[in-house]
The first five atom37 places (N, CA, C, CB, O) and aatype in JSON, in Angstrom:
{
  "aatype": [12, 11, 19, 10, 12, 9, 2, 15, 15, 14, 1, 16, 11, 7, 2, 16, 8, 9, 0, 10, 15, 6, 12, 6, 11, 9, 13, 11, 19, 6, 5, 9, 6, 16, 6, 9, 9, 5, 9, 7, 11, 10, 3, 9, 5, 15, 9, 3, 19, 19, 19],
  "atom_mask": [
    [1, 1, 1, 1, 1],
    [1, 1, 1, 1, 1],
    [1, 1, 1, 1, 1],
    [1, 1, 1, 1, 1],
    [1, 1, 1, 1, 1],
    [1, 1, 1, 1, 1],
    [1, 1, 1, 1, 1],
    [1, 1, 1, 1, 1],
    [1, 1, 1, 1, 1],
    [1, 1, 1, 1, 1],
    [1, 1, 1, 1, 1],
    [1, 1, 1, 1, 1],
    [1, 1, 1, 1, 1],
    [1, 1, 1, 0, 1],
    [1, 1, 1, 1, 1],
    [1, 1, 1, 1, 1],
    [1, 1, 1, 1, 1],
    [1, 1, 1, 1, 1],
    [1, 1, 1, 1, 1],
    [1, 1, 1, 1, 1],
    [1, 1, 1, 1, 1],
    [1, 1, 1, 1, 1],
    [1, 1, 1, 1, 1],
    [1, 1, 1, 1, 1],
    [1, 1, 1, 1, 1],
    [1, 1, 1, 1, 1],
    [1, 1, 1, 1, 1],
    [1, 1, 1, 1, 1],
    [1, 1, 1, 1, 1],
    [1, 1, 1, 1, 1],
    [1, 1, 1, 1, 1],
    [1, 1, 1, 1, 1],
    [1, 1, 1, 1, 1],
    [1, 1, 1, 1, 1],
    [1, 1, 1, 1, 1],
    [1, 1, 1, 1, 1],
    [1, 1, 1, 1, 1],
    [1, 1, 1, 1, 1],
    [1, 1, 1, 1, 1],
    [1, 1, 1, 0, 1],
    [1, 1, 1, 1, 1],
    [1, 1, 1, 1, 1],
    [1, 1, 1, 1, 1],
    [1, 1, 1, 1, 1],
    [1, 1, 1, 1, 1],
    [1, 1, 1, 1, 1],
    [1, 1, 1, 1, 1],
    [1, 1, 1, 1, 1],
    [1, 1, 1, 1, 1],
    [1, 1, 1, 1, 1],
    [1, 1, 1, 1, 1]
  ],
  "atom_positions": [
    [[263.7, 116.29, 90.17], [264.96, 116.68, 90.76], [264.77, 116.71, 92.27], [265.45, 118.06, 90.21], [263.7, 117.07, 92.77]],
    [[265.82, 116.34, 92.99], [265.81, 116.4, 94.44], [267.09, 117.08, 94.9], [265.66, 114.99, 95.07], [268.17, 116.79, 94.39]],
    [[266.96, 117.99, 95.87], [268.11, 118.72, 96.41], [268.35, 118.22, 97.82], [267.87, 120.27, 96.38], [267.45, 118.23, 98.66]],
    [[269.57, 117.78, 98.09], [269.98, 117.36, 99.42], [270.78, 118.49, 100.04], [270.8, 116.03, 99.37], [271.8, 118.9, 99.5]],
    [[270.32, 118.98, 101.18], [271.02, 120.05, 101.89], [271.58, 119.47, 103.18], [270.06, 121.28, 102.18], [270.85, 118.85, 103.96]],
    [[272.86, 119.66, 103.39], [273.54, 119.09, 104.55], [273.91, 120.2, 105.52], [274.8, 118.29, 104.13], [274.63, 121.14, 105.17]],
    [[273.4, 120.08, 106.73], [273.7, 121.05, 107.77], [274.77, 120.44, 108.67], [272.41, 121.43, 108.6], [274.52, 119.49, 109.4]],
    [[275.96, 121.0, 108.6], [277.07, 120.47, 109.41], [277.34, 121.31, 110.66], [278.33, 120.38, 108.57], [278.34, 121.12, 111.34]],
    [[276.45, 122.25, 110.93], [276.59, 123.06, 112.13], [276.21, 122.25, 113.36], [275.73, 124.34, 112.03], [275.25, 121.48, 113.31]],
    [[276.93, 122.4, 114.46], [276.54, 121.69, 115.68], [275.27, 122.24, 116.32], [277.67, 121.75, 116.69], [274.67, 121.6, 117.18]],
    [[274.86, 123.43, 115.89], [273.62, 124.03, 116.41], [272.45, 123.6, 115.52], [273.73, 125.6, 116.45], [272.28, 124.11, 114.42]],
    [[271.67, 122.67, 116.02], [270.6, 122.05, 115.23], [269.61, 123.07, 114.66], [269.86, 121.06, 116.08], [269.2, 122.93, 113.51]],
    [[269.24, 124.06, 115.42], [268.27, 125.06, 114.97], [268.91, 126.45, 114.84], [267.07, 125.13, 115.94], [268.26, 127.46, 115.08]],
    [[270.19, 126.48, 114.47], [270.92, 127.74, 114.36], [270.72, 128.43, 113.03], [0.0, 0.0, 0.0], [269.78, 128.15, 112.29]],
    [[271.62, 129.35, 112.73], [271.52, 130.17, 111.52], [271.61, 129.36, 110.23], [272.6, 131.22, 111.52], [270.93, 129.67, 109.25]],
    [[272.43, 128.32, 110.24], [272.54, 127.48, 109.03], [271.21, 126.81, 108.75], [273.66, 126.42, 109.19], [270.78, 126.74, 107.6]],
    [[270.55, 126.3, 109.78], [269.24, 125.68, 109.62], [268.22, 126.69, 109.09], [268.76, 125.09, 110.96], [267.42, 126.37, 108.21]],
    [[268.26, 127.9, 109.61], [267.35, 128.95, 109.14], [267.58, 129.23, 107.66], [267.54, 130.24, 109.97], [266.63, 129.35, 106.89]],
    [[268.84, 129.34, 107.26], [269.16, 129.62, 105.86], [268.7, 128.47, 104.95], [270.68, 129.86, 105.68], [268.14, 128.71, 103.88]],
    [[268.94, 127.24, 105.38], [268.52, 126.09, 104.58], [266.99, 126.02, 104.48], [269.07, 124.79, 105.18], [266.46, 125.65, 103.44]],
    [[266.31, 126.36, 105.55], [264.85, 126.36, 105.54], [264.3, 127.4, 104.57], [264.31, 126.63, 106.95], [263.3, 127.16, 103.9]],
    [[264.95, 128.55, 104.5], [264.55, 129.58, 103.54], [264.76, 129.09, 102.11], [265.34, 130.89, 103.78], [263.92, 129.33, 101.23]],
    [[265.86, 128.41, 101.87], [266.11, 127.85, 100.54], [265.07, 126.79, 100.2], [267.53, 127.24, 100.47], [264.61, 126.69, 99.06]],
    [[264.7, 126.0, 101.21], [263.71, 124.95, 101.02], [262.37, 125.54, 100.55], [263.51, 124.17, 102.32], [261.7, 124.95, 99.7]],
    [[261.99, 126.69, 101.09], [260.75, 127.35, 100.68], [260.79, 127.73, 99.2], [260.51, 128.6, 101.53], [259.8, 127.57, 98.48]],
    [[261.94, 128.23, 98.76], [262.09, 128.62, 97.36], [262.01, 127.39, 96.45], [263.42, 129.35, 97.14], [261.37, 127.43, 95.4]],
    [[262.67, 126.31, 96.86], [262.61, 125.08, 96.06], [261.18, 124.54, 95.97], [263.53, 124.02, 96.67], [260.78, 124.05, 94.92]],
    [[260.41, 124.63, 97.06], [259.02, 124.14, 97.05], [258.18, 124.91, 96.04], [258.39, 124.26, 98.45], [257.35, 124.33, 95.34]],
    [[258.39, 126.23, 95.95], [257.66, 127.04, 94.97], [257.95, 126.54, 93.56], [258.04, 128.54, 95.1], [257.07, 126.55, 92.69]],
    [[259.17, 126.12, 93.34], [259.59, 125.6, 92.02], [259.3, 124.11, 91.87], [261.08, 125.86, 91.81], [259.69, 123.5, 90.87]],
    [[258.6, 123.53, 92.85], [258.22, 122.11, 92.87], [259.43, 121.19, 92.81], [257.3, 121.81, 91.7], [259.42, 120.16, 92.13]],
    [[260.48, 121.58, 93.54], [261.7, 120.77, 93.64], [261.71, 120.13, 95.01], [262.99, 121.63, 93.39], [261.6, 120.82, 96.03]],
    [[261.85, 118.82, 95.04], [261.87, 118.07, 96.29], [263.18, 118.33, 97.03], [261.68, 116.56, 96.03], [264.24, 118.4, 96.42]],
    [[263.09, 118.47, 98.35], [264.29, 118.74, 99.15], [264.35, 117.83, 100.36], [264.32, 120.21, 99.59], [263.35, 117.26, 100.79]],
    [[265.55, 117.7, 100.89], [265.76, 117.01, 102.15], [266.91, 117.69, 102.87], [266.04, 115.48, 101.94], [267.96, 117.95, 102.27]],
    [[266.72, 117.99, 104.14], [267.77, 118.56, 104.97], [268.21, 117.49, 105.96], [267.28, 119.86, 105.71], [267.4, 116.92, 106.68]],
    [[269.52, 117.22, 105.98], [270.02, 116.29, 106.99], [270.99, 117.03, 107.9], [270.7, 115.07, 106.33], [271.74, 117.9, 107.46]],
    [[270.96, 116.69, 109.16], [271.79, 117.32, 110.18], [272.93, 116.37, 110.55], [270.93, 117.69, 111.45], [272.68, 115.26, 111.04]],
    [[274.17, 116.79, 110.31], [275.31, 115.94, 110.66], [276.27, 116.62, 111.63], [276.05, 115.54, 109.4], [277.33, 116.08, 111.92]],
    [[275.9, 117.78, 112.11], [276.81, 118.59, 112.92], [277.31, 117.96, 114.19], [0.0, 0.0, 0.0], [278.41, 118.27, 114.64]],
    [[276.53, 117.07, 114.79], [276.97, 116.45, 116.03], [277.43, 115.01, 115.85], [275.86, 116.5, 117.04], [277.72, 114.32, 116.83]],
    [[277.51, 114.55, 114.62], [277.98, 113.2, 114.36], [279.5, 113.15, 114.41], [277.47, 112.69, 113.0], [280.17, 114.12, 114.06]],
    [[280.03, 112.05, 114.84], [281.48, 111.85, 114.89], [281.93, 111.29, 113.55], [281.89, 110.91, 116.07], [281.98, 110.07, 113.36]],
    [[282.25, 112.18, 112.63], [282.65, 111.79, 111.27], [284.15, 112.0, 111.15], [281.87, 112.6, 110.17], [284.67, 113.08, 111.45]],
    [[284.83, 110.97, 110.71], [286.28, 111.04, 110.57], [286.67, 110.75, 109.13], [286.98, 110.06, 111.54], [285.95, 110.06, 108.41]],
    [[287.79, 111.28, 108.73], [288.24, 111.07, 107.35], [288.66, 109.62, 107.17], [289.4, 112.02, 107.0], [289.08, 108.94, 108.11]],
    [[288.54, 109.17, 105.93], [288.94, 107.81, 105.57], [290.06, 107.93, 104.54], [287.72, 106.98, 105.02], [289.9, 108.6, 103.52]],
    [[291.17, 107.27, 104.8], [292.27, 107.25, 103.83], [291.95, 106.23, 102.75], [293.63, 106.92, 104.53], [291.64, 105.07, 103.03]],
    [[292.03, 106.68, 101.5], [291.75, 105.8, 100.38], [293.06, 105.48, 99.68], [290.72, 106.43, 99.41], [293.79, 106.39, 99.28]],
    [[293.34, 104.21, 99.53], [294.55, 103.78, 98.83], [294.15, 103.31, 97.45], [295.31, 102.64, 99.62], [293.27, 102.45, 97.3]],
    [[294.8, 103.88, 96.44], [294.47, 103.52, 95.06], [295.52, 102.62, 94.5], [294.32, 104.77, 94.18], [295.43, 102.2, 93.35]]
  ]
}
């Protein structure tokens, strides 16, 4: 199993990062692979989907 954690805070090393890092420690004890990605400063815009 792998857990993907997404940090959308603009503060790269802020409280959200600290919380995700603490969760990462718990997952490691349980031998669960993790990845944290930082998207807080990316220019992400919504995409309209037509069905």
